[in-house]
C-alpha positions in Angstrom: 146.3 136.4 130.0 144.1 136.9 126.9 144.6 133.2 125.8 144.0 132.0 129.4 140.7 133.9 129.5 139.6 132.7 126.1 140.3 129.0 127.1 138.5 129.4 130.4 135.3 131.1 129.1 133.8 127.7 128.0 133.4 126.8 131.6 131.3 129.9 132.4 127.5 129.8 132.7 127.6 133.0 130.7 130.1 131.7 128.1 128.3 133.4 125.2 127.3 136.7 126.9 130.1 137.3 129.4 131.6 140.7 129.7 134.5 139.5 131.9 138.1 140.6 131.1 139.8 138.4 133.7 139.5 135.1 135.5 138.4 137.0 138.6 135.5 138.6 136.7 134.5 135.2 135.3 134.3 134.0 138.9 132.2 137.1 140.0 129.8 136.5 137.1 129.4 132.9 138.1 128.5 133.7 141.7 126.1 136.4 140.6 124.5 134.0 138.1 123.5 131.6 140.9 122.7 134.2 143.5 125.7 133.5 145.8 127.0 136.4 147.9 130.7 136.8 147.2 131.5 138.0 150.8 129.9 135.0 152.5 131.9 132.1 153.8 130.4 129.9 151.1 131.1 132.6 148.5 134.8 132.8 149.4 135.2 129.0 149.1 133.2 128.8 145.9 135.2 131.7 144.4 138.5 130.0 145.2 137.3 126.7 143.7 135.8 128.3 140.6 139.0 130.3 139.9 141.1 127.1 140.2 138.8 125.4 137.7 139.0 128.2 135.2 142.8 128.2 135.5 142.8 124.4 135.2 140.8 124.6 132.0 143.3 127.0 130.5 146.2 124.8 131.7 144.7 121.7 130.2 144.3 123.5 126.8 148.0 124.4 127.0 148.8 120.8 127.8 146.7 119.8 124.7 148.6 122.2 122.5 151.9 120.9 123.6 150.8 117.3 123.1 149.6 118.1 119.6 152.8 119.8 118.7 155.2 117.2 120.2 153.6 113.8 120.1 154.9 112.8 116.7 158.5 113.5 117.7 158.4 111.5 121.0 159.8 108.1 121.3 157.7 105.2 122.6 159.0 105.5 126.2 158.0 109.2 126.5 154.5 108.5 124.9 153.9 105.9 127.6 154.9 108.4 130.3 152.7 111.1 128.8 149.8 108.7 128.7 150.0 107.6 132.3 150.5 111.2 133.5 147.3 112.3 131.8 145.5 109.2 132.9 146.3 110.1 136.5 145.1 113.7 135.9 141.7 112.2 135.0 141.6 110.3 138.3 142.5 113.6 140.1 139.7 115.5 138.4 137.2 112.7 139.1 138.3 112.6 142.7 137.3 116.3 143.0 133.9 115.5 141.5 133.5 112.5 143.8 134.3 114.7 146.8 131.4 116.9 145.9 129.0 113.9 146.1 128.2 113.9 149.8 127.7 117.7 150.3 125.7 117.7 147.0 123.4 114.9 148.2 123.0 116.6 151.6 122.0 119.9 150.0 119.6 118.1 147.7 118.0 116.3 150.6 117.6 119.5 152.5 115.2 120.7 149.7 112.7 118.1 150.9 110.0 119.2 153.3 109.7 115.7 154.7 106.8 113.9 153.1 107.4 115.0 149.5 110.6 113.1 148.9 112.6 114.5 146.1 113.8 111.1 145.0 117.3 110.2 143.9 119.5 112.7 142.0 122.2 110.5 140.3 124.6 113.2 138.9 127.6 112.6 141.1 126.9 108.9 141.7 128.0 108.4 138.1 131.5 109.7 138.6 133.1 106.4 139.6 131.7 104.8 136.4 134.2 106.9 134.5 136.8 104.2 135.3 134.8 101.2 134.4 137.2 98.7 132.6 134.6 98.3 129.8 132.4 101.1 128.2 129.5 101.9 130.5 126.1 101.0 129.3 124.2 104.3 129.7 120.5 103.5 129.9 118.8 106.8 129.8 116.6 108.7 127.4 117.5 112.2 128.7 120.3 114.1 130.4 120.6 116.8 133.1 121.9 120.0 131.6 124.1 122.6 133.3 122.6 126.0 132.4 120.8 127.8 129.6 123.8 128.9 127.5 125.4 125.4 127.7 122.3 123.6 126.5 121.8 126.3 123.8 125.3 125.4 122.5 124.4 121.8 122.7 121.5 122.3 120.4 123.8 124.2 118.0 126.2 121.2 118.0 128.9 123.2 119.9 129.0 121.3 123.2 129.5 117.5 123.0 129.9 117.1 126.7 126.3 118.3 127.1 124.3 115.5 125.5 120.7 116.2 125.0 118.7 113.1 124.2 119.7 109.5 123.6 118.0 109.5 120.2 120.9 111.7 119.1 123.9 110.9 121.3 124.7 108.3 124.0 128.1 107.7 125.7 128.1 104.0 124.9 127.1 104.7 121.3 130.0 107.2 121.0 132.5 104.7 122.5 131.5 102.3 119.7 131.8 105.1 117.0 135.3 106.0 118.2 136.3 102.3 118.3 135.2 101.6 114.7 136.9 104.7 113.3 140.1 103.7 115.0 139.9 100.2 113.6 138.9 101.3 110.1 140.9 104.5 109.5 144.1 103.7 111.6 146.5 106.6 111.5 144.0 108.7 109.6 141.3 108.3 112.4 141.3 112.0 113.3 140.0 112.8 109.8 136.9 110.6 110.2 133.7 110.3 112.2 131.0 107.6 112.5 127.3 107.5 113.3 125.8 104.3 114.5 122.4 103.0 113.4 119.9 100.4 114.6 120.6 98.1 111.7 122.8 97.9 108.6 119.9 98.7 106.4 119.1 101.8 108.5 122.7 102.9 107.9 122.5 102.3 104.2 119.2 104.2 104.0 120.5 107.1 105.9 123.6 107.4 103.8 121.7 107.2 100.5 119.2 109.7 101.8 122.0 112.1 102.7 124.0 111.8 99.5 121.3 111.5 96.8 119.0 114.3 95.6 116.0 113.8 93.4 116.8 112.6 89.9 120.5 111.7 90.5 122.3 108.9 88.7 123.8 106.1 90.9 126.2 103.5 89.6 125.8 100.4 91.8 127.8 97.2 91.7 125.7 94.3 90.5 126.1 91.9 93.4 124.7 93.7 96.5 122.8 92.4 99.4 119.1 91.7 98.5 117.9 94.3 101.0 120.0 97.0 99.4 118.7 96.0 96.0 115.1 96.2 97.3 115.7 99.7 98.9 117.1 101.0 95.6 114.7 99.4 93.3 111.4 99.8 95.3 112.1 103.2 96.8 114.9 105.4 95.5 114.4 104.4 91.8 110.7 104.9 91.7 109.7 108.0 89.8 107.1 109.0 92.4 109.8 108.8 95.1 113.4 109.9 94.5 113.5 109.0 90.7 117.1 107.9 91.0 118.5 106.4 87.8 120.2 103.2 89.0 122.9 101.8 86.6 124.0 98.3 87.5 127.7 97.7 87.1 128.6 94.1 86.3 132.4 94.4 86.4 135.1 94.4 89.1 138.2 96.1 87.5 139.2 99.7 87.0 139.0 99.3 83.2 135.5 97.8 83.2 134.4 100.6 85.6 135.8 103.4 83.4 134.0 102.0 80.3 130.7 101.6 82.3 131.0 105.1 83.9 131.5 106.8 80.5 128.6 104.8 79.0 126.4 105.7 82.0 127.2 109.4 81.5 126.3 109.3 77.9 123.0 107.5 78.6 122.1 110.1 81.2 123.5 113.1 79.6 120.3 115.0 79.7 119.8 114.4 83.4 123.3 115.4 84.2 123.2 118.5 82.1 120.0 119.5 84.0 121.8 119.4 87.3 121.6 115.8 88.4 124.7 114.4 90.2 126.3 111.0 89.5 127.6 108.9 92.5 128.8 105.4 93.1 127.7 102.7 95.5 129.8 99.6 95.8 129.7 96.4 97.9 133.1 94.7 98.2 133.3 91.8 98.9 129.9 91.4 97.4 126.9 89.3 98.3 126.4 86.4 97.6 129.7 85.4 95.9 132.2 87.3 98.0 134.0 88.8 95.0 136.0 92.0 95.5 136.1 95.1 93.3 139.2 97.2 92.7 138.0 99.7 95.2 141.1 102.1 95.2 141.2 102.3 91.4 137.4 102.8 91.1 137.5 105.5 93.7 140.3 107.4 91.9 138.3 107.3 88.6 135.0 108.3 90.2 136.7 111.2 92.0 138.0 112.6 88.8 134.3 113.4 88.0 133.5 114.6 91.5 131.4 111.6 92.2 131.1 110.4 95.8 131.9 106.8 96.4 130.0 104.8 99.1 131.3 101.4 100.0 129.6 98.6 101.9 132.6 96.9 103.4 130.7 94.6 105.8 132.1 91.3 104.5 135.7 92.6 104.5 135.7 93.9 108.0 138.7 96.1 109.0 140.7 92.9 109.2 140.7 91.9 105.6 140.6 95.4 104.0 141.2 98.9 105.3 140.1 101.2 102.4 140.4 104.4 104.5 144.0 103.8 105.2 145.1 104.2 101.6 147.9 106.8 101.5 146.3 108.4 98.4 143.2 110.2 99.6 141.6 110.0 96.1 141.8 106.2 96.3 139.7 106.1 99.5 135.9 105.9 99.4 134.1 108.9 100.8 131.9 106.7 103.0 132.1 103.2 104.4 129.1 101.2 105.7 129.2 98.2 108.0 126.5 96.0 109.2 127.7 95.4 112.7 125.2 92.6 112.8 127.6 90.4 110.9 131.3 89.7 111.7 132.1 92.8 113.7 129.7 91.9 116.4 129.8 88.2 115.5 127.3 86.9 118.1 124.2 86.9 115.9 122.3 88.5 118.7 122.4 92.1 117.7 121.3 94.1 114.7 123.3 97.3 114.2 125.0 99.4 111.5 127.4 102.3 111.0 128.4 104.9 108.4 131.9 106.3 108.5 132.9 109.4 106.6 135.2 112.5 106.6 134.5 114.8 109.5 133.1 117.7 107.5 130.6 115.4 105.7 129.4 113.8 109.0 129.1 116.8 111.4 129.5 120.5 111.6 128.2 123.0 114.2 125.2 125.0 113.0 126.2 127.9 110.7 129.5 126.3 109.6 130.6 125.4 106.1 133.7 123.3 105.4 135.1 122.3 101.9 131.9 123.4 100.2 129.7 121.3 102.5 127.2 123.2 104.7 126.4 122.2 108.2 122.8 121.4 107.2 124.1 118.9 104.5 126.0 116.8 106.9 124.8 113.3 107.8 124.1 114.3 111.4 121.8 117.2 110.8 120.3 116.1 107.4 119.3 112.6 108.5 120.6 111.3 111.8 119.1 114.1 113.9 115.6 113.8 112.4 115.1 110.1 111.5 115.7 108.5 114.9 117.3 105.3 113.7 119.9 105.6 116.5 121.7 102.6 118.1 120.8 102.0 121.7 123.4 101.6 124.4 122.8 97.8 125.0 123.4 97.0 121.3 126.4 99.3 121.2 127.9 97.4 124.1 127.3 94.1 122.4 129.1 95.3 119.3 132.0 96.7 121.4 132.5 93.3 123.1 132.3 91.5 119.8 135.0 93.7 118.3 137.5 92.4 120.9 137.7 89.0 119.2 137.2 90.1 115.6 140.7 89.4 114.3 140.8 85.9 115.9 137.4 85.0 114.5 138.4 86.2 111.0 141.6 84.2 111.1 139.6 81.0 111.9 137.1 81.8 109.2 139.9 82.3 106.6 141.3 78.9 107.4 137.9 77.3 107.2 137.1 79.0 103.9 140.3 77.9 102.2 140.0 74.4 103.5 136.4 73.9 102.6 136.5 75.5 99.2 139.5 73.4 98.1 137.8 70.3 99.4 134.7 71.0 97.4 136.6 72.2 94.3 138.4 68.8 94.1 135.0 67.2 93.3 134.4 67.2 89.5 130.6 67.6 89.9 130.6 70.5 92.3 131.2 74.1 91.1 132.8 76.4 93.6 132.4 80.2 93.2 135.1 81.6 95.5 138.2 83.7 95.1 139.8 81.5 97.8 140.7 79.3 94.9 143.9 80.5 93.2 142.6 79.9 89.7 139.4 81.9 90.2 138.9 85.0 88.0 138.5 87.2 91.1 141.6 85.8 92.9 144.0 88.4 91.6 142.0 91.3 92.9 141.6 89.6 96.2 145.4 89.2 96.5 145.9 92.8 95.5 143.5 94.2 98.0 143.0 91.9 101.0 145.4 91.5 103.9 147.7 88.6 103.1 145.5 87.8 100.2 143.0 86.2 102.5 139.6 85.3 101.1 136.2 86.6 102.0 134.4 83.9 104.2 131.3 84.1 102.0 131.0 82.2 98.7 128.6 80.2 96.6 128.5 76.6 95.5 126.3 74.9 93.0 125.9 71.3 91.9 124.8 71.9 88.4 127.4 69.6 86.9 125.8 66.7 88.9 122.5 67.4 87.1 120.5 66.7 90.2 116.7 66.6 90.2 115.2 69.3 92.3 113.8 66.9 94.8 117.2 65.2 95.3 118.9 68.6 95.7 116.3 69.9 98.3 116.5 66.6 100.3 120.3 66.9 100.4 120.2 70.6 101.2 117.7 70.1 104.1 119.9 67.3 105.5 122.9 69.7 105.9 121.5 70.8 109.3 122.6 70.8 112.1 126.3 71.2 111.0 125.3 73.9 108.5 122.8 76.3 110.0 119.8 77.1 107.9 119.6 80.8 108.7 119.2 84.0 106.8 122.3 85.9 107.9 126.1 85.9 107.7 129.0 86.7 109.9 128.2 84.6 113.0 130.4 82.0 114.7 128.3 79.1 113.2 128.5 78.3 109.5 125.3 79.3 107.6 124.0 78.0 104.3 121.0 79.2 102.3 119.7 79.3 98.7 119.9 83.0 97.7 117.3 82.6 94.9 114.7 81.7 97.6 115.8 83.9 100.4 118.4 86.7 100.5 118.0 87.6 96.8 114.4 86.6 96.2 113.4 90.2 95.5 115.4 90.0 92.2 113.6 88.9 89.1 114.7 85.7 87.4 116.6 87.6 84.8 118.3 89.8 87.5 119.2 86.6 89.4 120.7 85.1 86.3 122.8 88.3 85.7 124.0 88.1 89.3 125.1 84.5 88.9 122.3 83.1 91.1 120.7 79.8 90.0 117.9 78.0 91.8 120.3 75.4 93.2 123.0 78.0 94.1 124.0 77.6 97.8 125.5 80.6 99.6 127.8 79.5 102.4 128.9 81.9 105.2 131.8 80.2 107.0 131.9 80.2 110.8 134.5 79.4 113.3 133.3 75.8 113.8 135.5 72.7 113.2 135.7 72.6 109.4 136.5 68.8 109.6 133.1 68.3 111.2 131.5 70.3 108.4 133.3 68.3 105.7 132.3 65.0 107.3 128.6 66.0 107.5 128.6 67.2 103.9 130.0 63.9 102.8 127.5 61.9 104.8 124.6 63.9 103.5 125.8 63.4 99.9 126.3 59.7 100.5 122.8 59.3 101.9 120.8 61.5 99.4 122.9 61.9 96.2 124.6 58.6 95.8 121.3 56.7 95.0 120.6 59.1 92.2 124.2 59.8 91.0 126.2 56.6 91.3 129.6 57.0 92.7 129.2 60.7 93.6 130.7 60.4 97.1 133.6 58.4 95.9 134.9 61.4 94.0 135.5 63.4 97.2 139.1 63.9 98.4 140.5 61.0 100.5 140.4 61.2 104.3 144.2 61.5 104.4 144.3 64.3 101.8 141.6 66.2 103.8 143.7 66.0 107.0 146.8 67.1 105.1 145.0 70.0 103.5 143.7 71.2 106.9 147.2 71.1 108.4 148.8 72.9 105.4 146.2 75.7 105.3 146.2 76.2 109.1 149.9 76.5 109.3 150.1 78.8 106.3 147.5 81.3 107.6 148.9 81.3 111.1 152.4 81.9 109.7 151.1 84.8 107.6 149.5 86.4 110.6 152.1 85.9 113.2 155.1 86.8 111.1 153.4 90.0 110.2 153.4 91.2 113.8 156.1 93.9 114.2 159.3 92.8 115.9 160.1 94.0 119.5 162.8 96.4 118.2 160.3 98.0 115.9 157.7 98.3 118.6 160.1 99.9 121.1 161.0 102.6 118.5 157.5 103.4 117.4 
């Protein structure tokens, strides 16, 4: 009975101050709290209903405990049965709520004196939306709360059902957060939590603001998005701001990282001895070249020194790389950032971002402390709660819809990337910087880390071997429209091309651009899902029209038409075979 009472108390309007020692006393307290006479006809009916609900809460908790303890031992057939039985329970509970709708509305309408209409009260009208086949777009700034003690718990972070304000939590936003954690963390999803932001940069800023303290040392991989560079260089590294000592890491391997980390510790020994922390920020695959770093090995080495590792995995998406699914926890980054704006949404119509991290680093109820992290240090309370860079429901819905086709889009982009880079690399006067090519220095790490060894659909190309005059190059580049879109973004369905030195990485100095492998004529190509043969044909025509007059015979050195067709067939069949043969067999699925 004690366990039943404990489970039921959370439903009481006096959950924190109750003196009840039984379910019947909980019922009596509830009636008294709302001024209902227990001996009235209404009181008898309400008492019976309330007692059933208290008992139901206790029974559901028992059901949850049984599920937790037995789920891993059930076969697939029983799991399906469990799921559908619980799904129907949800309909039954919702039906009870829906039954309240008419009497609730009638009671509410009776409060009106006639002329002063009370307006519409939507509480129970929302019940049927529970069973929408897609996440409901909840367009509201505020929420109705149940009673004083429940909303008090909500402000303490102890009542998630009781949302307070859409700047903090929104049902559509939460649906997206759950979806990205499931995709990114897989079987470890219960260990992680996500907070969604209004842009990828807002997510990066929030994460850095949460992790870093004044004077810390931050190791950063050299090739990062230009906006990230600007945020670090112009804000966090400034002595009159956060005075972060940023150390730019040029390598990709574990060995190069260990050497650089030790060197960085020596250079910043005084800071570290005076209490500064050292952390790591990586982007893999990186911008603009699409190279990958040895993320698991780097994480292991950083964690040996208690450094937190933050990873921008936007270009990988959960399709190419799942760093949170590594069996060795030390090999996982502590945080992952995605710019939803790119491939995960894919439409190019929404800006959004997310930070994923272990539960205890992302949220705790006020007053708690887990694994040495206090509640006030979690991302939610330290940043998300006060900065207001939340993701609204319409954008969250757009991203959720985009995620449904993510894998199919990435497969198409992988095919296009491999075909297009091999086509370009076959030309002696075009230099391709992509690990899609087997002989590329970064190809081994790509094969080690990415699913099926698939390449990042972002890479760079330059035509330095052709020794083009600037005017010839710019006329050629401008003529690549409309097949190649001249846009400042990546991850959309259309193929996008730009010159990083003049756009995405223009904030870097000339020397910093050189170190990042960015020349004035470097072209960054973000492959889309378009017909790659159409892209190749347009590229060849533009070269024929603008480059051939200046470099005789340039176009004649492209692959032959027949070879291009053969390359397309070969790559398409290879990638599809890799994907479809990796799908578990029916026997394996039945036994899961």
